[in-house]
N, C-alpha and C positions, 0 to 999 in steps of 0.2 A: 503494499500500499504506499502511495506517495505521502511524504512528509507534509504536514501543515506548515505555513509560514512560521507559526509560533515555535514549532519543534525545530525548524531550521535556525532560529535565532537564539534558542534556549541554551546557555552555556557560556563558556569562556572562549573568546577569540583573541588570537595574538595580533596586534597591529604590527605586521612584519616590517622590520627595518631594511633598508637598502644598504648593504655594506659597501664601503669604498676603500680603495687604496690609491693614493695619488690621484684623487677625484675620478678614477675609473671604477665602474661597477664590478664587484666581484660576484659574478653569476654563479661560479662554483660554490661560493660561500652561501648563497641563497639555497641552492640545491641541498647543501650539507644541513642547513638549518631545517628546511622543510622535511627532509627524510628523518632528522632526529625527532621533530615535533610530531610527525605522523604516529610515533609510537607512544604518544601521550594521550590523555583524555580530553584534549582541547576540542571544542566544537568545530573550529575552523580558523581561517586566516583572513584578516583584514589587510589587503594589499593596497599600498600607495595612499597611505594616510599620512598624518604628521610625522610619526616615527619612520615612516618610509621616505620622508623628505621630498614628497612627490613634486613640490614646486621648484625643486632643484633639478628635476629631470626634464628632458625633452619628452614630447608625446611619444615619439619613437622608443625611447628608452622605457617610458612607462608601460607601454604595451609589451615590450620584451621582458620586463621584470614580471609583469602579470602572467605572461605565457610560461615563464620559467616556473612560477609557483604552480599554476594549473597542471603543467606536465608532470609534476613530481608529487602533488598532493595525493594523499591516500583517498580512496573513494568515499570514505565516510566523513571527509572534512568539507565544510561548506566554505565557499570562497566569495568574499565581498571585495569589490574593487572601488577605490576612490576615483572618480571620473570627472571632478569639477574642473571648470575653467571659468574665466571671467565672463565670457559670453555664453549665452544660452546655446547659440548655434554650435560652438565648438564643444561644449558639455555634451550635447546630443551626439555629436560625431564620435567623440571618445567613448561615450556610453555604448553606442551600437558596436564599435570595434571591441570593446571589453566583453560585450555579450557573446560576440563571434568566437573569441578566444576561449570562453568558458566560465567567466564570472557568473555566479548564480543570483547575484544582486549587486547594485552599485550604491556608492555613497557619495553624497553631495555636500561639500563644504560650501558656505554661502559666499557669493561674489562679494568683494569688499574693496576693490580699487576705487569705485565711486561711492565710498562709504556714506556720504551724506545723503545720497539718494536711494539707499537700500532700506526702504521702508517696508511695511507689512505688504503693500500691494506689490511692490517690486519683487520681493521674496517669494510671495505666493505665485506670482506669474512665472518666475524662473522654475520653481519646483513643479508646477503644474505642466508647463510645457515640456520639460524633461521627462516627467512621468508619462505623459501622453505618448511621447515618442520612444520610450525605452522598451526593448524587448524583454527585460527582466525587471523584477521589483526594485524600488528605489527606497533607500533610507536617507535620512538627513544626517548631517554631521555638524553638531552645534559645538563650536570651539572658538569663542570670541578672542582667546588669547593668541590665536594664529590668523584671525580674520579681521584685523583692524577693529576689534571690539564690536563687530556685527553680531548681535545676539538675536536668535530666533525667539519671537515672542509667543506666548500662549495663544494668541489670536491667530498667528500664522498656523500653529498646530490645529487649532479648532477647524480652520478652513481646509487644510490639506489632508487631515487624517481620514477624511471621508473619501478620498480619492482611491480607487480600487488598486492602483499600482504603487501607492505610498504606504509602506508597511511598518515604518518605525523610524527611530532616530537613536544615533550614538550621541549621548550628552556628555560633553566634557566641560561644561559650565559649572559654576559653583552655586548650590542652593536652589536650583530651579526645577528639579525633576518632578516634584509634587505638582506643581502648577501645569506642567506638560501632561502628566497622567490625568489630571482633572480635565484639561481641555480636550483630550482625545477620548474621554469616557464614552463607552458605548460603541467605539470603532475598533476594527482590528488593526491596532496601531501599537507597537511594542517598543519599550524603551530598554536601551543598554547603556550601562555605566561606562564612561570614558576614562575613569580613574579608579584605582584600587582604594583611594581615600574614602569613596562613598558607595563602593560596590555593594556591600551588604545592606546598607540603608535603603538603596534603590530596590534591591530584591525584596526587602521587607514591605516596601510601599507598593509593590506590584510589578516592578520591572522583571525582565526575563533573562538577562545575562549581562556580560560585560566584555568590552574591548580593552584589555589591560596591558599597559606597557611592561609590567613585571612579567607577563606571560611569555615575553621574549627570552627571559632569563630563567624563571623558575615556574614553568607552566603547571607542573604538578601540584605545587603549593596553591596556585590560584584555583585549579580545579577541585582540589580537596575542600576548599571553602564553599564553593558552589554546591558540591555534592552534599556536604554536611547540611547546608541549608535546605536543600530539596528533600533530604531524608527527615527533616524536622528536628535535627540534632542542633538546637539553637546555641546551646552553651558551647559546644565544640566550635561552631561557626564563628561565635563571638571571639573565642580565644584565638582561632586562626586569623580572624579579621584583625585583632590588635597587633598580631606580628606583622601582617601584610601592610597595614597602614604605616607602621614604623619603618618597615623596609622601603615602602614607597617614598617616604620623606628622604631617605638616605640615598635613593637612586634617582628617580625622575625629579623629586623635589630639590635634589642637590645640584644636578647639572643637566637635566633635560635629555634630549636625544643623545648627546655626547656621553653622558653617564650611563644610559641604557646600553649603549654600544660597548662601553668599556667593561660594564658588568658582564655582558654576554661573553666577551673575550675571556674574562676571568672564570666564567661558569662553563666553558667548553663549547660554546657556540661561536659563530663568526659574526661578530659585531662590526668589525672593520673600523673605519673612521667616518666622520661626517664629511660631507662635500663642502668644500670652501664656497662662501666665506664662513660657514659655521665651523667653529674650531673644536678640536678634540680637547679632552681634559689635559691640564698641565701635569707634569710628573707629580707635583705635590698633591693635586687633586685625585690622581689615580691612586696614590698611596693611602689618601684618606678614605676613598671609597672602598679599596681592598680591606683596609683595616675595619671599616664599618661592617662590611659583609661578613668578615670573620668573627667579629665580636657578636653579631646576631646569629651565628651558627649556620649561614647559608653557603659558605664555601670553606 
C-alpha cells in the first residue's frame, strides 16, 4: 500500500551538507555519507537546504548533488529537495527538474532579494504558482535567518495549507510553530522542526518530524528521541532531548554550517569545508568543538 503524505514526513530527516575541498564539491563524500546514513533509522534526506549551502551552488551543481543522493539512497529513504530561486519562473524550472531526477517532494525557501515587497500576497502567489506547476508535493521552508528576515506569517499558512499540493513546512523560526499549526487546522498540512532546539516541543504540539542538522553527525541519537516520543516514553524522550538541545548549542549554535561540517569530520562522516566566502572553523574553534563533543560523550 502506498504511504500517506503524513507517513512520508513522519520522522527525522538529515539536511544533507554539501562537502567541499578547495571550493570543489566532494561528490564521493556525498556518496559515502548517504551510504552510511542508509543504515540508520532516518526517514530520509533533505537535499539542498541551508546546510547544503544551496545558494553557493550553480543550478547545474544543485541538480548533480541531488542526483548523487537519489542514486545512492536506500529505497526506504524519502528525498526532499530545496528548489527555491528568487523568481517564480526559475523555481518552477528547478522544481520540475528535481522531480525528474527523483525528488519525492520539494522545499521552498521564500524569495527575499526584494524583501520590502515580500508581503503575504507576494508569498502566497509564489507558493501557489509553484505548487500548481510542481509534479511533486511542495513543502515550505521558513527560515528568516537566511532569508533576509522574511518570515512566513500564519495568514500565508492559512491561505496555502488548503492547496492540494502544499503538504507542510520545515519551520526553523523561533517560537512560531504553534501559530502555524493553528492556522492550518483542519488541513492536511504537516509541520517539521528545523532545529533540535524545539524538536520535542513541536512533536508534543502536533508536528510530525524534524529536519535536524545534528542528524548529519549523530543520526541515531536524533532517531532515538523521535522513537521514544512515538512509543509514549515521554520521560526517556525528555532525557534524550535535554542532551540533544545541549549538543545543538555546542555544534550548530557554536558555528553554524562550518561547525556541523567539522563535527561530521570528527564523527567519521565527510563534512569537508564550507564554500568560500563562508569560512571553516579556526584551529582554536575546532579544538573547542572537539573538546565539547568529548565532554558530552559523543566522540
